[in-house]
VEXZA-235203 format. One record per residue (C-alpha): x, y, z. Coordinates in steps of 0.2 Angstrom, whole numbers, padded with zeros to 4 digits, always signed. Example, Ala and Ser with C-alpha at 12.3 -4.5 7.8 and 13.67 -1.06 7.14 Angstrom:
+0062-0022+0039
+0068-0005+0036
//
This chain:
+0117+0135+0114
+0106+0131+0099
+0092+0118+0099
+0085+0108+0084
+0067+0102+0085
+0062+0089+0073
+0049+0075+0072
+0055+0057+0074
+0047+0041+0069
+0053+0024+0075
+0059+0012+0062
+0066-0006+0061
+0083+0002+0060
+0081+0015+0074
+0074+0032+0073
+0070+0042+0057
+0070+0061+0057
+0055+0067+0048
+0054+0084+0039
+0042+0096+0046
+0028+0103+0035
+0014+0116+0037
-0002+0112+0029
-0020+0119+0030
-0036+0110+0032
-0054+0114+0029
-0064+0116+0045
-0073+0099+0042
-0056+0090+0038
-0048+0098+0054
-0063+0092+0064
-0061+0074+0057
-0043+0074+0061
-0046+0080+0079
-0059+0066+0081
-0047+0053+0075
-0034+0059+0088
-0048+0060+0101
-0053+0042+0098
-0036+0037+0105
-0031+0027+0089
-0018+0041+0085
-0008+0053+0096
-0007+0067+0084
-0014+0074+0068
+0003+0071+0059
+0001+0053+0063
-0016+0052+0055
-0010+0061+0040
+0005+0050+0038
-0006+0034+0040
-0018+0041+0026
-0003+0044+0015
+0004+0026+0018
-0013+0019+0014
-0015+0030-0002
+0003+0024-0007
-0002+0006-0004
-0018+0008-0015
-0008+0017-0028
+0004+0002-0028
-0010-0010-0030
-0018-0001-0044
-0001+0000-0053
+0001-0018-0051
-0016-0022-0058
-0013-0011-0073
+0003-0020-0076
-0006-0036-0075
-0019-0031-0087
-0006-0025-0099
+0003-0042-0098
-0012-0050-0106
-0025-0063-0101
-0023-0081-0097
-0033-0095-0104
-0031-0105-0088
-0045-0106-0076
-0042-0100-0058
-0041-0118-0052
-0028-0122-0065
-0017-0107-0060
-0019-0111-0041
-0014-0129-0044
+0001-0124-0054
+0006-0111-0041
+0005-0124-0027
+0014-0137-0038
+0029-0126-0043
+0028-0115-0027
+0030-0099-0038
+0046-0106-0046
+0063-0099-0042
+0062-0088-0057
+0055-0071-0051
+0050-0065-0068
+0040-0081-0070
+0032-0080-0053
+0027-0062-0056
+0019-0066-0073
+0009-0080-0065
+0004-0069-0051
-0001-0055-0063
-0011-0068-0073
-0020-0074-0058
-0024-0056-0053
-0031-0052-0071
-0041-0069-0070
-0049-0064-0054
-0053-0047-0060
-0061-0054-0075
-0072-0066-0064
-0079-0050-0055
-0082-0040-0070
//
């Protein structure tokens, strides 16, 4: 009889089999991982690492979105005008239009903090 061991993660569509990896950590990073598990927020170091990767991917996605927004050009509308237009049109039914307006809003907000 042969047994197959694997990690599984619950998903909205059941259970997902996760590939196993072997990675090394510096002693300070290993201690930090242990502390995260000992805090009770996570049940394993793997869960901590997966959470960090999910967060890093989300940050990367936001950064890419902001870069795309910057490349699309700047709007001459004020923040209030953009918000009024969005509320009025409810982000239109055309996805490309909605994406452009949202990108313009993101760039406008970035400009106001620069």
